[in-house]
C-alpha positions in Angstrom: -23.2 -36.4 6.7 -23.8 -35.2 10.2 -26.8 -34.1 12.3 -26.3 -30.4 11.4 -26.7 -31.3 7.7 -29.9 -33.1 8.5 -31.3 -30.2 10.5 -30.6 -27.9 7.5 -32.2 -30.3 5.1 -35.3 -30.4 7.3 -35.5 -26.6 7.5 -35.1 -26.1 3.7 -37.8 -28.7 3.0 -40.1 -27.0 5.5 -39.7 -23.5 4.0 -39.0 -24.6 0.4 -36.4 -21.8 0.5 -32.7 -21.6 1.2 -33.0 -18.0 2.5 -35.9 -18.7 4.8 -34.0 -21.7 6.2 -30.9 -19.5 6.8 -33.2 -17.1 8.7 -34.7 -19.8 10.9 -31.4 -21.4 11.8 -29.5 -18.1 12.0 -26.9 -19.3 9.4 -25.5 -17.4 6.5 -27.1 -18.6 3.3 -23.8 -19.8 1.8 -23.6 -22.3 4.7 -27.1 -23.6 3.9 -26.2 -24.0 0.2 -22.8 -25.7 1.1 -24.5 -28.2 3.4 -27.2 -29.2 0.8 -24.5 -29.5 -1.9 -22.4 -31.7 0.4 -25.3 -34.0 1.0 -26.1 -34.2 -2.8 -22.4 -34.9 -3.6 -22.2 -37.6 -0.9 -25.4 -39.3 -2.0 -24.8 -38.7 -5.7 -28.4 -37.5 -6.2 -30.4 -34.2 -6.4 -32.3 -33.5 -3.1 -33.9 -30.3 -4.3 -34.9 -28.7 -7.6 -33.9 -25.0 -7.7 -36.3 -22.5 -9.3 -37.2 -18.9 -9.2 -39.7 -19.3 -6.3 -37.3 -21.3 -4.1 -36.7 -25.0 -4.1 -38.8 -28.2 -4.4 -37.8 -31.4 -2.7 -37.2 -34.4 -4.9 -38.4 -38.0 -4.3 -34.9 -38.9 -3.1 -34.9 -35.8 -0.9 -38.2 -36.8 0.6 -36.8 -40.2 1.4 -33.8 -38.7 3.1 -36.1 -36.3 5.0 -38.2 -39.1 6.5 -35.0 -40.6 7.9 -33.7 -37.2 9.0 -36.9 -36.5 10.9 -36.5 -39.8 12.8 -32.8 -39.3 13.5 -33.3 -35.7 14.8 -36.2 -36.9 16.9 -34.2 -39.7 18.5 -31.3 -37.3 19.3 -33.7 -34.9 21.0 -35.5 -37.7 22.8 -32.3 -39.3 24.1 -31.1 -35.9 25.4 -34.5 -35.3 27.1 -34.6 -38.7 28.8 -31.0 -38.6 30.0 -31.1 -35.0 31.3 -34.5 -35.0 32.9 -34.0 -38.0 35.2 -36.9 -38.3 37.6 -37.8 -34.6 37.2 -40.6 -33.3 35.0 -38.5 -31.0 32.8 -37.2 -30.4 29.3 -38.9 -29.2 26.2 -42.5 -30.0 25.2 -43.9 -28.9 21.8 -47.7 -29.0 21.7 -50.1 -28.1 18.9 -53.8 -27.2 18.9 -56.5 -25.7 16.8 -57.4 -22.0 17.4 -60.7 -22.9 19.0 -59.1 -25.4 21.5 -56.4 -22.9 22.4 -59.0 -20.2 23.0 -61.5 -22.1 25.1 -59.9 -25.2 26.6 -56.1 -24.8 26.9 -55.6 -21.6 29.0 -56.5 -23.3 32.2 -54.4 -26.4 31.4 -51.4 -24.2 30.5 -51.7 -22.1 33.6 -51.9 -25.1 36.0 -49.1 -26.9 34.1 -46.7 -24.0 34.0 -47.2 -23.4 37.7 -46.8 -27.0 38.7 -43.9 -27.8 36.3 -41.8 -24.6 35.9 -38.8 -26.5 34.5 -40.7 -27.6 31.4 -40.0 -25.4 28.3 -43.5 -25.5 26.9 -44.1 -24.2 23.3 -47.5 -24.0 21.8 -48.3 -24.0 18.0 -51.6 -23.3 16.3 -53.0 -24.8 13.1 -55.8 -26.6 11.6 -56.3 -30.3 12.1 -54.7 -31.3 8.7 -51.6 -29.3 9.3 -51.2 -30.4 12.9 -51.4 -34.1 11.9 -48.6 -33.5 9.5 -46.5 -31.7 12.1 -46.9 -34.7 14.5 -46.1 -37.2 11.8 -43.0 -35.1 10.9 -41.8 -35.1 14.6 -42.2 -31.3 14.7 -44.6 -31.6 17.6 -44.7 -34.0 20.5 -48.5 -34.1 20.3 -51.5 -32.0 19.3 -55.2 -31.4 20.1 -57.2 -31.9 16.9 -60.9 -32.6 16.1 -62.0 -36.1 15.3 -59.9 -39.3 15.5 -57.0 -39.6 13.0 -56.8 -42.9 11.1 -53.1 -43.3 10.5 -50.9 -46.3 11.3 -48.3 -44.1 13.1 -50.8 -42.0 15.1 -52.4 -42.7 18.4 -55.6 -40.8 19.1 -56.8 -40.2 22.7 -60.5 -39.0 22.9 -61.0 -36.1 25.3 -64.3 -34.3 24.8 -67.3 -34.1 22.4 -68.1 -30.8 20.7 -71.1 -29.5 18.8 -71.0 -27.2 15.7 -73.0 -24.0 15.9 -73.7 -21.2 13.4 -73.7 -17.7 14.9 -75.1 -14.5 13.5 -75.8 -10.9 14.4 -79.2 -10.9 16.2 -80.7 -8.2 13.9 -80.2 -10.4 10.9 -83.2 -12.2 9.4 -81.6 -15.6 9.9 -84.0 -18.3 11.2 -83.3 -21.3 8.9 -80.3 -22.8 7.1 -81.8 -21.9 3.7 -81.0 -18.3 4.5 -77.4 -19.1 3.9 -78.0 -18.8 0.2 -78.1 -15.1 0.7 -75.3 -14.8 3.3 -71.5 -14.9 3.6 -70.2 -17.9 5.5 -67.3 -17.1 7.9 -65.0 -20.0 8.4 -61.5 -21.1 9.4 -59.1 -22.3 6.7 -59.3 -25.6 4.8 -58.4 -28.5 7.1 -60.7 -27.3 9.9 -63.2 -30.0 10.9 -65.9 -27.6 11.8 -65.7 -26.1 8.3 -65.6 -29.5 6.6 -68.7 -30.8 8.6 -70.6 -27.6 7.8 -69.7 -27.8 4.1 -70.8 -31.4 4.0 -74.2 -30.5 5.4 -74.6 -27.6 3.0 -73.6 -29.8 0.0 -76.0 -32.6 1.1 -78.9 -30.1 1.4 -78.1 -28.1 -1.8 -77.4 -24.9 0.0 -74.8 -22.6 -1.4 -73.6 -19.6 0.6 -73.3 -16.3 -1.2 -69.6 -16.2 -0.4 -67.0 -17.8 2.0 -64.6 -15.7 4.0 -61.6 -17.4 5.8 -60.2 -16.4 9.1 -57.1 -17.5 11.0 -58.3 -16.3 14.5 -61.4 -16.9 16.5 -61.5 -13.3 17.8 -61.5 -12.0 14.2 -64.3 -14.3 13.1 -66.5 -13.5 16.1 -65.9 -9.8 15.8 -67.0 -9.9 12.1 -70.2 -11.8 13.1 -71.0 -9.1 15.6 -70.4 -6.5 12.9 -73.0 -8.3 10.7 -70.5 -9.4 8.0 -72.0 -13.0 7.8 -72.7 -16.3 9.5 -69.9 -17.8 11.6 -69.0 -21.5 12.2 -67.9 -22.2 15.7 -68.3 -24.8 18.5 -71.0 -24.7 21.1 -68.4 -24.0 23.8 -67.7 -20.7 22.1 -71.3 -19.8 22.3 -71.3 -20.5 26.0 -68.4 -18.2 26.8 -68.9 -15.2 24.5 -71.4 -12.3 25.0 -74.5 -13.4 23.1 -76.5 -10.2 23.7 -75.8 -9.2 20.1 -75.4 -12.8 18.7 -77.9 -15.4 17.8 -77.1 -19.1 17.2 -78.4 -22.3 15.7 -77.1 -25.8 15.9 -76.4 -28.0 12.9 -78.6 -31.1 12.6 -77.4 -33.8 14.9 -76.0 -36.1 12.3 -73.6 -33.2 11.2 -73.0 -31.3 14.4 -71.0 -33.7 16.5 -67.2 -33.6 16.5 -64.7 -34.9 19.0 -61.5 -33.2 20.3 -58.7 -35.8 20.6 -55.0 -35.7 21.5 -52.7 -37.3 19.0 -49.1 -38.4 19.2 -46.9 -40.7 17.2 -47.2 -44.2 18.5 -43.4 -44.8 18.1 -42.5 -42.0 20.6 -41.7 -43.2 24.1 -43.8 -41.5 26.7 -41.8 -39.0 28.7 -42.7 -37.2 32.0 -43.5 -33.8 30.6 -45.9 -35.1 27.9 -47.6 -37.6 30.2 -48.1 -34.9 32.9 -49.5 -32.4 30.4 -51.9 -35.0 28.9 -53.1 -36.2 32.3 -53.9 -32.6 33.3 -55.7 -32.0 30.0 -57.9 -35.1 30.6 -58.7 -33.7 34.1 -59.6 -30.2 33.1 -61.3 -30.7 29.7 -65.0 -30.7 30.1 
């Protein structure tokens, strides 16, 4: 067993596919298969169940994966600490929700990239649920999510309070929440805190939207609201920066409307200069 085998294991588990892992790692598929077979022979256990749709990791495979994640992370961390010295440099993998990337991170990234040109910064989008899993799996050094995360291995750092707003095309007859019974609700995917809070309010008040339509980009959601497709769920900060000449808006009741943007990271990861510098800049510029 060597580090290369563990990297392959992690990629196969991530994609649930030998072929997709080979594409990600730029290996021929036979090498991927050989590596997994080698691990299974060495450990005398099945790590994946093969089937027509790909592979599914077994319980023993999941156990090995948890150790593999830690080993890979420690290898990367030791390399980063040794090679960076006193300089702010090296790789930095940050995740964020689509709304945070659209309205709060551009200024942070611009300042950071200019001040620390030797940092190889990569940005990944996702909903809060997926980002938490990526941080726990050592795939990200940290992530901006909504609402504190209660997990023994996660540290949550509060940054800014947000409010949930519903937006609609101005010529719609939408003046109260009960009108949602006749409207399409435009939302981000499951795992989005804005969506979960709005759905909780609707459930508590007995309001059932005519239909829900999921989006994976803020631009697409706002564009469809302007076209009159339905009622969109966004943050108040979005309302403040978009052209509202064609858009009306209404805030959820106070007990449902408040969410908090926080930065999360694993609490067993030693702070390193690139991450600390990025977080300090975010604290300064988020408002």
